[in-house]
LUMVOKOL-249934 format. One line per 3 residues: their letters; for each residue z, x, y negated of N, C-alpha, C. Coordinates in nm, 2 decimals. Each point is the difference from the previous one (the first is absolute). Layout:
BEGIN
A = Z,X,Y,Z,X,Y,Z,X,Y | ...
END
This chain:
BEGIN
MTA = 0.00,0.08,0.12,0.00,-0.08,-0.12,0.00,0.09,-0.13 | 0.08,0.10,0.01,0.01,0.09,-0.12,-0.14,0.07,-0.02 | -0.06,0.04,0.11,-0.13,0.07,-0.01,-0.10,-0.10,-0.06
RFS = 0.01,-0.13,0.04,-0.10,-0.09,-0.05,0.02,-0.02,-0.15 | 0.12,-0.02,-0.05,0.02,-0.01,-0.14,-0.04,0.12,-0.08 | 0.02,0.12,0.06,-0.04,0.13,-0.06,-0.15,0.00,-0.02
SLG = -0.07,-0.04,0.11,-0.15,0.00,-0.01,-0.05,-0.10,-0.10 | 0.07,-0.12,-0.01,-0.04,-0.10,-0.10,0.03,0.05,-0.14 | 0.11,0.08,-0.01,0.03,0.05,-0.14,-0.10,0.10,-0.04
LRL = -0.05,0.09,0.09,-0.10,0.10,-0.03,-0.13,-0.07,-0.04 | -0.03,-0.11,0.06,-0.13,-0.07,-0.03,0.01,-0.07,-0.14 | 0.12,-0.05,-0.03,0.02,-0.07,-0.13,0.03,0.10,-0.12
LPL = 0.03,0.12,0.03,0.03,0.10,-0.10,-0.11,0.01,-0.11 | -0.13,0.01,0.04,-0.10,0.02,-0.11,-0.01,-0.12,-0.09 | 0.06,-0.12,0.04,-0.01,-0.11,-0.08,0.12,-0.01,-0.10
ALP = 0.10,0.09,0.01,0.12,-0.01,-0.08,-0.03,0.03,-0.15 | -0.08,0.10,-0.02,-0.03,0.04,-0.14,-0.08,-0.11,-0.07 | -0.11,-0.04,0.06,-0.08,-0.11,-0.07,0.08,-0.13,-0.02
IAL = 0.08,-0.04,0.09,0.09,-0.12,-0.02,0.10,0.02,-0.11 | 0.06,0.12,0.00,0.09,0.04,-0.11,-0.07,-0.01,-0.14 | -0.12,0.06,-0.01,-0.07,0.00,-0.12,-0.04,-0.14,-0.05
LVA = -0.04,-0.09,0.10,-0.03,-0.14,-0.04,0.12,-0.07,-0.04 | 0.12,0.02,0.06,0.12,-0.07,-0.04,0.04,0.05,-0.14 | -0.01,0.13,-0.02,0.03,0.05,-0.14,-0.09,-0.05,-0.10
WEY = -0.13,-0.01,0.03,-0.10,-0.06,-0.09,0.04,-0.14,-0.04 | 0.04,-0.09,0.10,0.04,-0.13,-0.03,0.13,-0.01,-0.09 | 0.09,0.09,0.04,0.13,0.00,-0.08,-0.02,0.04,-0.14
FGR = -0.06,0.11,-0.02,-0.02,0.05,-0.14,-0.10,-0.08,-0.08 | -0.10,-0.06,0.07,-0.09,-0.09,-0.07,0.07,-0.12,-0.06 | 0.11,-0.05,0.07,0.07,-0.11,-0.04,0.11,0.03,-0.10
TLG = 0.07,0.11,0.02,0.11,0.04,-0.09,-0.04,0.07,-0.13 | -0.10,0.08,0.00,-0.04,0.07,-0.12,-0.07,-0.09,-0.10 | -0.08,-0.10,0.05,-0.07,-0.09,-0.09,-0.11,0.07,-0.07
NVY = -0.06,0.10,0.06,-0.11,0.08,-0.07,-0.13,-0.06,0.04 | -0.08,-0.03,-0.11,-0.13,-0.07,0.03,-0.09,0.09,0.08 | 0.02,0.13,-0.01,-0.09,0.09,0.08,0.04,0.02,0.15
LPP = 0.12,-0.06,0.03,0.04,0.00,0.14,0.04,-0.14,0.05 | -0.10,-0.08,0.04,0.03,-0.13,0.04,0.07,0.00,0.14 | 0.08,-0.09,0.03,0.06,-0.01,0.14,-0.11,0.00,0.11
LSS = 0.04,0.05,0.11,-0.09,0.01,0.11,-0.04,-0.15,0.04 | 0.09,-0.09,-0.01,-0.03,-0.14,0.04,-0.11,-0.05,-0.09 | 0.00,0.04,-0.13,-0.11,-0.05,-0.09,-0.13,0.06,0.04
VFQ = 0.00,0.12,0.05,-0.13,0.06,0.05,-0.05,-0.07,0.12 | 0.10,-0.03,0.09,-0.04,-0.07,0.12,-0.05,-0.14,-0.03 | 0.06,-0.06,-0.10,-0.05,-0.14,-0.04,-0.14,0.01,-0.05
TLK = -0.03,0.11,-0.08,-0.14,0.02,-0.05,-0.10,0.03,0.12 | 0.05,0.08,0.10,-0.08,0.02,0.12,-0.04,-0.13,0.06 | 0.10,-0.09,0.02,-0.02,-0.13,0.07,-0.09,-0.08,-0.08
DDW = 0.02,-0.01,-0.14,-0.08,-0.09,-0.08,-0.15,0.05,-0.01 | -0.02,0.13,-0.02,-0.13,0.05,-0.03,-0.08,0.04,0.13 | 0.07,0.05,0.10,-0.07,0.06,0.11,0.00,-0.08,0.13
FFD = 0.05,-0.12,-0.01,-0.01,-0.09,0.12,-0.06,-0.13,-0.05 | -0.14,-0.01,-0.01,-0.09,0.10,0.05,-0.12,0.03,-0.10 | 0.02,-0.05,-0.13,-0.11,0.01,-0.09,-0.05,0.14,-0.03
HTL = 0.10,0.09,-0.04,-0.05,0.13,-0.03,-0.03,0.08,0.13 | 0.05,-0.04,0.11,-0.04,0.07,0.13,-0.15,-0.01,0.02 | -0.06,-0.12,-0.03,-0.14,-0.02,0.01,-0.08,0.06,-0.12
SDL = 0.05,-0.01,-0.12,-0.07,0.04,-0.11,0.02,0.15,-0.04 | 0.11,0.06,0.04,0.02,0.14,-0.03,0.02,0.09,0.12 | 0.08,-0.04,0.09,0.03,0.09,0.11,-0.12,0.03,0.09
LPS = -0.07,-0.11,0.04,-0.12,0.02,0.09,-0.11,0.08,-0.07 | -0.03,-0.02,-0.12,-0.10,0.09,-0.07,0.04,0.14,0.00 | 0.13,0.03,-0.03,0.05,0.13,0.00,-0.02,0.07,0.14
LQR = 0.05,-0.08,0.10,-0.01,0.06,0.14,-0.15,0.02,0.04 | -0.09,-0.08,-0.04,-0.14,0.02,0.03,-0.05,0.12,-0.06 | 0.03,0.03,-0.13,-0.05,0.12,-0.07,0.07,0.12,0.07
FVV = 0.13,-0.01,0.03,0.07,0.11,0.07,-0.07,0.04,0.13 | -0.03,-0.10,0.08,-0.05,0.03,0.13,-0.14,0.06,-0.01 | -0.09,-0.06,-0.09,-0.13,0.05,-0.01,0.00,0.14,-0.06
GYL = 0.08,0.03,-0.10,0.00,0.13,-0.06,0.06,0.10,0.09 | 0.11,-0.04,0.07,0.06,0.10,0.10,-0.10,0.03,0.11 | -0.07,-0.09,0.06,-0.09,0.02,0.11,-0.12,0.09,-0.05
LGS = -0.05,-0.03,-0.12,-0.11,0.08,-0.05,0.04,0.14,-0.03 | 0.11,0.01,-0.07,0.05,0.14,-0.03,0.03,0.08,0.12 | 0.06,-0.06,0.10,0.03,0.07,0.12,-0.12,0.04,0.08
TIG = -0.10,-0.09,0.01,-0.12,0.03,0.07,-0.08,0.12,-0.07 | -0.01,-0.01,-0.13,-0.06,0.11,-0.07,0.07,0.13,0.02 | 0.14,-0.01,-0.01,0.08,0.12,0.01,-0.01,0.07,0.14
IGL = 0.00,-0.09,0.10,-0.01,0.06,0.14,-0.13,0.06,0.02 | -0.11,-0.07,-0.04,-0.13,0.05,0.01,-0.02,0.14,-0.07 | 0.04,0.00,-0.12,-0.02,0.13,-0.08,0.09,0.11,0.06
GIA = 0.12,-0.04,0.04,0.10,0.10,0.05,-0.05,0.06,0.13 | -0.05,-0.08,0.09,-0.06,0.05,0.12,-0.12,0.10,-0.02 | -0.08,-0.05,-0.10,-0.12,0.09,-0.03,0.04,0.13,-0.06
IGS = 0.10,0.00,-0.09,0.04,0.12,-0.07,0.08,0.09,0.10 | 0.08,-0.06,0.08,0.08,0.08,0.10,-0.08,0.05,0.11 | -0.12,-0.05,0.03,-0.08,0.04,0.11,-0.12,0.09,-0.04
SRR = -0.03,0.01,-0.13,-0.11,0.08,-0.04,0.03,0.08,-0.12 | -0.02,0.13,0.00,0.02,0.08,-0.12,-0.10,-0.03,-0.11 | -0.12,-0.02,0.04,-0.10,-0.03,-0.10,0.03,-0.13,-0.08
VAQ = 0.04,-0.10,0.07,0.04,-0.13,-0.06,0.12,0.03,-0.09 | 0.09,0.08,0.05,0.12,0.03,-0.08,-0.03,0.07,-0.13 | -0.09,0.10,0.01,-0.04,0.08,-0.12,-0.08,-0.09,-0.10
FLE = -0.07,-0.10,0.05,-0.08,-0.09,-0.09,0.09,-0.10,-0.06 | 0.10,-0.06,0.07,0.07,-0.11,-0.05,0.14,0.03,-0.07 | 0.06,0.11,0.06,0.14,0.02,-0.04,0.02,0.02,-0.15
PTL = -0.09,0.08,-0.08,0.03,0.01,-0.14,0.00,-0.13,-0.08 | -0.09,-0.09,0.04,-0.01,-0.13,-0.07,0.12,-0.08,0.04 | 0.04,-0.01,0.13,0.11,-0.08,0.04,0.13,0.05,-0.05
EFL = 0.02,0.13,-0.01,0.12,0.06,-0.06,0.01,-0.04,-0.15 | -0.11,0.00,-0.07,0.01,-0.04,-0.14,0.04,-0.15,-0.01 | -0.06,-0.09,0.09,0.04,-0.14,-0.01,0.14,-0.02,0.05
RAL = 0.04,0.08,0.10,0.14,-0.02,0.05,0.10,0.03,-0.11 | -0.03,0.09,-0.09,0.10,0.03,-0.11,0.01,-0.11,-0.10 | -0.09,-0.10,0.00,0.01,-0.10,-0.09,0.10,-0.11,0.04
PAV = 0.10,-0.04,-0.08,0.09,-0.11,0.03,-0.09,-0.13,0.03 | 0.04,-0.07,0.10,-0.08,-0.12,0.04,0.00,-0.10,-0.12 | 0.11,-0.01,-0.07,0.01,-0.09,-0.11,-0.10,0.03,-0.11
AII = -0.03,0.13,-0.01,-0.09,0.04,-0.11,-0.14,-0.05,0.01 | -0.04,-0.04,0.12,-0.14,-0.04,0.02,-0.02,-0.15,-0.03 | 0.11,-0.07,-0.03,-0.01,-0.14,-0.03,-0.10,-0.03,-0.12
PVA = 0.01,0.07,-0.11,-0.10,-0.03,-0.11,-0.14,0.03,0.05 | -0.02,0.10,0.08,-0.14,0.03,0.05,-0.04,-0.11,0.09 | 0.09,-0.04,0.09,-0.03,-0.11,0.09,-0.03,-0.13,-0.07
VLI = 0.07,-0.03,-0.11,-0.03,-0.12,-0.08,-0.14,0.01,-0.06 | -0.04,0.12,-0.05,-0.14,0.01,-0.05,-0.10,-0.02,0.10 | 0.02,0.05,0.12,-0.10,-0.01,0.11,0.00,-0.13,0.06
FGL = 0.11,-0.06,0.04,0.01,-0.12,0.08,0.04,-0.12,-0.08 | 0.04,0.01,-0.13,0.06,-0.11,-0.07,0.14,-0.03,0.04 | 0.05,-0.12,-0.04,0.14,-0.03,0.02,0.01,-0.09,0.13
GGG = -0.10,0.00,0.09,0.01,-0.09,0.12,0.07,0.07,0.11 | -0.02,-0.06,0.12,0.07,0.06,0.12,-0.06,0.13,0.04 | -0.12,0.03,-0.03,-0.06,0.13,0.03,0.07,0.11,-0.06
MRV = 0.04,-0.01,-0.13,0.08,0.11,-0.06,0.13,0.02,0.07 | 0.07,-0.10,0.04,0.13,0.01,0.06,-0.01,0.06,0.14 | -0.10,-0.04,0.07,-0.03,0.06,0.13,-0.03,0.15,-0.01
AVI = -0.08,0.04,-0.10,-0.04,0.13,-0.02,0.12,0.09,-0.04 | 0.09,-0.05,-0.08,0.12,0.08,-0.03,0.08,0.02,0.12 | 0.02,-0.10,0.09,0.07,0.02,0.12,-0.06,0.10,0.09
VFG = -0.14,-0.01,0.01,-0.07,0.10,0.09,0.02,0.14,-0.05 | 0.00,0.02,-0.13,0.02,0.14,-0.06,0.14,0.05,0.03 | 0.10,-0.09,-0.01,0.14,0.04,0.03,0.02,0.03,0.15
VLF = -0.07,-0.07,0.09,0.02,0.02,0.14,-0.08,0.12,0.05 | -0.11,0.02,-0.06,-0.10,0.10,0.06,0.06,0.14,0.02 | 0.07,0.05,-0.09,0.04,0.14,0.01,0.11,0.04,0.09
PVL = 0.11,-0.09,0.01,0.10,0.03,0.11,-0.06,0.00,0.14 | -0.09,-0.10,0.02,-0.07,0.00,0.13,-0.09,0.11,0.02 | -0.08,0.04,-0.10,-0.09,0.11,0.01,0.07,0.13,0.02
VNT = 0.10,0.03,-0.07,0.07,0.13,0.02,0.06,0.01,0.14 | 0.07,-0.11,0.04,0.06,0.01,0.14,-0.10,0.01,0.11 | -0.11,-0.07,-0.02,-0.11,0.00,0.10,-0.06,0.14,0.01
TVG = -0.02,0.06,-0.12,-0.06,0.14,0.00,0.09,0.09,0.07 | 0.13,0.00,-0.03,0.09,0.09,0.06,0.01,-0.03,0.15 | 0.00,-0.12,0.04,0.00,-0.04,0.14,-0.12,0.05,0.08
ARS = -0.12,-0.01,-0.06,-0.12,0.05,0.06,-0.01,0.15,0.01 | 0.05,0.07,-0.10,0.00,0.14,0.00,0.11,0.06,0.10 | 0.10,-0.08,0.03,0.10,0.05,0.09,-0.03,-0.02,0.15
CRQ = -0.12,-0.06,0.03,-0.05,-0.01,0.14,-0.01,0.14,0.06 | 0.05,0.02,0.12,0.00,0.13,0.06,-0.15,0.04,0.04 | -0.03,0.12,-0.03,-0.13,0.05,0.02,-0.04,0.00,0.14
ERI = 0.10,0.03,0.09,-0.04,0.00,0.15,-0.04,-0.14,0.05 | 0.05,-0.10,-0.06,-0.05,-0.14,0.04,-0.14,-0.02,-0.04 | -0.04,0.05,-0.12,-0.13,-0.02,-0.04,-0.10,0.09,0.08
DVA = 0.05,0.12,0.04,-0.08,0.09,0.08,-0.02,-0.06,0.14 | 0.10,-0.06,0.06,-0.02,-0.06,0.13,-0.09,-0.12,-0.01 | 0.00,-0.08,-0.11,-0.09,-0.11,-0.02,-0.14,0.05,-0.01
RMY = -0.02,0.11,-0.06,-0.14,0.06,-0.01,-0.05,0.05,0.13 | 0.09,0.05,0.08,-0.04,0.05,0.14,-0.04,-0.12,0.08 | 0.05,-0.11,-0.02,-0.04,-0.12,0.08,-0.12,-0.07,-0.06
GLS = -0.06,0.06,-0.10,-0.13,-0.05,-0.06,0.02,-0.11,-0.10 | 0.11,-0.02,-0.05,0.02,-0.11,-0.10,-0.07,0.04,-0.13 | -0.06,-0.10,-0.07,-0.07,0.02,-0.13,0.11,0.01,-0.10
RLQ = -0.04,0.04,-0.12,0.09,0.01,-0.11,0.07,-0.13,-0.04 | -0.08,-0.11,0.00,0.06,-0.13,-0.03,0.10,-0.04,0.12 | -0.04,0.03,0.12,0.09,-0.03,0.11,0.13,0.08,0.00
IIR = -0.01,0.12,-0.05,0.12,0.08,-0.01,0.09,-0.06,-0.11 | -0.06,-0.04,-0.11,0.08,-0.06,-0.11,0.07,-0.13,0.05 | -0.08,-0.08,0.07,0.06,-0.13,0.05,0.10,0.01,0.11
RVV = -0.02,0.10,0.09,0.08,0.00,0.12,0.11,0.11,-0.01 | -0.01,0.10,-0.09,0.09,0.11,0.00,0.07,0.00,-0.14 | -0.08,0.02,-0.10,0.06,0.02,-0.14,0.08,-0.13,-0.04
LPS = -0.07,-0.11,0.01,0.06,-0.12,-0.05,0.14,-0.04,0.07 | 0.00,0.01,0.13,0.13,-0.03,0.07,0.11,0.10,-0.04 | -0.04,0.13,-0.02,0.10,0.10,-0.04,0.05,-0.03,-0.14
ALP = -0.08,-0.06,-0.08,0.03,-0.02,-0.14,0.08,-0.13,-0.02 | 0.00,-0.09,0.10,0.06,-0.13,-0.02,0.14,0.00,-0.05 | 0.09,0.08,0.05,0.14,0.00,-0.06,0.00,0.02,-0.15
MIS = -0.08,0.10,-0.04,0.00,0.03,-0.15,-0.07,-0.11,-0.07 | -0.10,-0.06,0.05,-0.07,-0.11,-0.06,0.10,-0.12,-0.02 | 0.08,-0.02,0.11,0.09,-0.11,-0.01,0.11,0.02,-0.11
AGL = 0.04,0.13,-0.01,0.10,0.03,-0.11,-0.06,-0.02,-0.13 | -0.13,0.03,-0.02,-0.07,-0.02,-0.13,-0.01,-0.15,-0.03 | -0.03,-0.08,0.11,-0.02,-0.14,-0.02,0.14,-0.06,-0.04
RVA = 0.11,0.05,0.05,0.13,-0.06,-0.03,0.04,0.04,-0.14 | -0.03,0.12,-0.04,0.03,0.04,-0.14,-0.08,-0.08,-0.10 | -0.13,-0.04,0.04,-0.09,-0.07,-0.09,0.05,-0.15,-0.02
LPI = 0.07,-0.05,0.09,0.04,-0.14,0.00,0.08,-0.04,-0.14 | 0.11,0.07,-0.03,0.06,-0.03,-0.12,-0.08,0.03,-0.13 | -0.09,0.10,0.01,-0.09,0.03,-0.11,-0.09,-0.12,-0.02
ALI = -0.05,-0.05,0.11,-0.09,-0.12,-0.02,0.07,-0.12,-0.06 | 0.12,-0.02,0.04,0.08,-0.10,-0.06,0.03,0.02,-0.15 | 0.03,0.12,-0.04,0.02,0.03,-0.14,-0.13,-0.02,-0.08
MMV = -0.11,0.05,0.05,-0.13,-0.01,-0.07,-0.04,-0.15,-0.01 | 0.03,-0.07,0.10,-0.03,-0.15,0.00,0.07,-0.06,-0.12 | 0.13,0.03,-0.02,0.07,-0.06,-0.11,-0.05,0.05,-0.13
VSE = -0.02,0.13,-0.01,-0.04,0.06,-0.13,-0.13,-0.06,-0.04 | -0.09,-0.01,0.09,-0.14,-0.05,-0.03,0.01,-0.15,-0.05 | 0.10,-0.07,0.05,0.01,-0.14,-0.04,0.07,-0.02,-0.14
LVG = 0.06,0.11,-0.05,0.06,-0.01,-0.13,-0.10,0.01,-0.11 | -0.13,0.04,0.03,-0.10,0.02,-0.09,-0.10,-0.11,0.01 | 0.00,-0.10,-0.10,-0.10,-0.10,0.00,0.00,-0.09,0.12
GQN = 0.11,-0.01,0.07,0.01,-0.08,0.12,0.00,-0.15,-0.02 | -0.04,-0.08,0.09,0.00,-0.14,0.00,0.09,-0.06,0.11 | 0.03,0.08,0.10,0.09,-0.04,0.11,0.05,0.12,0.06
GIG = 0.09,-0.02,0.10,0.06,0.12,0.07,0.15,0.01,-0.04 | 0.07,0.08,0.08,0.14,0.02,-0.03,0.02,0.08,-0.13 | -0.08,0.10,-0.03,0.01,0.07,-0.12,-0.02,-0.09,-0.12
FYL = -0.10,-0.09,0.01,-0.02,-0.10,-0.11,0.12,-0.09,-0.02 | 0.06,-0.05,0.11,0.12,-0.08,-0.01,0.11,0.08,-0.06 | 0.02,0.12,0.03,0.10,0.09,-0.06,-0.02,0.01,-0.15
LTG = -0.13,0.03,-0.04,-0.03,0.01,-0.14,0.02,-0.13,-0.08 | -0.03,-0.11,0.07,0.02,-0.13,-0.07,0.14,-0.02,-0.02 | 0.09,0.03,0.10,0.14,-0.02,-0.01,0.05,0.09,-0.12
QSL = -0.05,0.12,-0.01,0.05,0.09,-0.11,-0.05,-0.06,-0.14 | -0.12,-0.05,-0.01,-0.05,-0.05,-0.13,0.08,-0.13,-0.04 | 0.04,-0.08,0.10,0.08,-0.12,-0.03,0.15,0.02,0.00
FNI = 0.04,0.13,0.01,0.14,0.04,0.01,0.07,-0.08,0.11 | -0.07,-0.02,0.11,0.06,-0.07,0.12,0.05,0.11,0.09 | 0.13,0.04,-0.02,0.06,0.11,0.07,0.01,-0.03,0.15
PAM = 0.05,-0.12,0.04,0.00,-0.03,0.14,-0.13,0.02,0.07 | -0.11,-0.04,-0.07,-0.13,0.01,0.06,-0.04,0.14,0.02 | 0.04,0.09,-0.09,-0.03,0.14,0.01,0.07,0.06,0.12
FAA = 0.13,-0.03,0.02,0.07,0.04,0.11,-0.05,-0.06,0.13 | -0.05,-0.12,0.00,-0.05,-0.06,0.12,-0.13,0.07,0.04 | -0.08,0.04,-0.09,-0.12,0.08,0.03,0.04,0.13,0.07
LFI = 0.10,0.07,-0.06,0.04,0.13,0.05,0.06,-0.02,0.14 | 0.07,-0.11,0.02,0.06,-0.03,0.13,-0.11,-0.02,0.11 | -0.10,-0.07,-0.04,-0.11,-0.03,0.09,-0.07,0.14,0.04
LGV = -0.02,0.08,-0.10,-0.07,0.13,0.02,0.09,0.09,0.09 | 0.13,0.00,-0.02,0.08,0.08,0.09,0.00,-0.05,0.14 | 0.01,-0.13,0.02,0.00,-0.06,0.14,-0.14,0.03,0.06
LGN = -0.11,-0.02,-0.08,-0.13,0.02,0.05,-0.02,0.14,0.05 | 0.05,0.10,-0.08,-0.02,0.14,0.03,0.08,0.03,0.13 | 0.12,-0.05,0.02,0.08,0.03,0.12,-0.07,-0.06,0.12
VIN = -0.05,-0.13,-0.01,-0.07,-0.06,0.11,-0.12,0.08,0.04 | -0.08,0.04,-0.09,-0.12,0.07,0.03,0.03,0.13,0.06 | 0.10,0.08,-0.05,0.04,0.13,0.06,0.05,-0.02,0.14
AGY = 0.09,-0.10,0.02,0.06,-0.02,0.13,-0.11,-0.04,0.10 | -0.10,-0.08,-0.04,-0.10,-0.04,0.09,-0.09,0.12,0.04 | -0.03,0.08,-0.10,-0.08,0.12,0.03,0.08,0.10,0.09
AKL = 0.12,0.01,-0.02,0.09,0.09,0.08,0.00,-0.05,0.15 | 0.01,-0.13,0.01,0.00,-0.05,0.14,-0.14,0.02,0.07 | -0.11,-0.02,-0.07,-0.13,0.03,0.05,-0.02,0.15,0.04
ERR = 0.06,0.08,-0.09,-0.01,0.15,0.02,0.07,0.04,0.13 | 0.12,-0.05,0.02,0.07,0.03,0.12,-0.07,-0.05,0.12 | -0.06,-0.11,-0.01,-0.07,-0.07,0.12,-0.13,0.08,0.03
WLF = -0.08,0.04,-0.09,-0.13,0.05,0.02,0.00,0.16,0.00 | 0.10,0.06,-0.05,0.00,0.15,-0.01,0.12,0.06,0.07 | 0.05,-0.07,0.11,0.11,0.05,0.07,-0.03,0.13,0.07
WAN = -0.13,0.03,0.02,-0.04,0.12,0.07,-0.01,0.12,-0.09 | 0.02,-0.02,-0.13,-0.03,0.11,-0.10,0.09,0.12,0.02 | 0.12,-0.02,0.05,0.10,0.11,0.02,-0.05,0.10,0.10
NV = -0.09,-0.05,0.09,-0.06,0.09,0.10,-0.13,0.07,-0.03 | -0.05,-0.03,-0.13,-0.12,0.06,-0.04,0.02,0.14,-0.05
END
């Protein structure tokens, strides 16, 4: 019985700090009477009134759609370029100077350029997410491809595999753990760029809802948007971690 309670206590321990912070938020929000710190119950009431389910359809779903499209496009381009650069010196010599220049640019800084090219529609927001996701995935994929053991490549050549077959059957599997790490790093970046892009001339999305709350001095709505983003980020990260453990369990033996 003692061991069972001890095990339960260890499982509940990570929840202690979040619960304590939420309780403190409610307490100080009520006792201080500060307009900039509304009680947690007020934030939850705003969540209930706004996000069940009007803003879920008008703001959350468009944001998630842009997030998914931008993340998948940026990841695909990053993996493709990373494998090419990591597998070929000529490709690396040709592309690396330009890519290193672009990688030094803050993703937020390209928003004015993206607005000029794509306008203020969804294309601009997807492009900003793609730019933010591209380089973490690209760098990790390149490192993963270059870390493939040369003897594996030599054995594949001895068996008569073509260059593309070597990349597909040898280099890519060896690079998958590093690719997965890059994809995981890119997830919160994609979420950040999704929100930032919606702050500029947006007509819907979580970022637009947050900006509207700020312009109307609706403090509970602002905190509600932040709460949704925090929960969304945790759910996405936990889901990816679960998939990573399921599909890359063999990586420790590579």
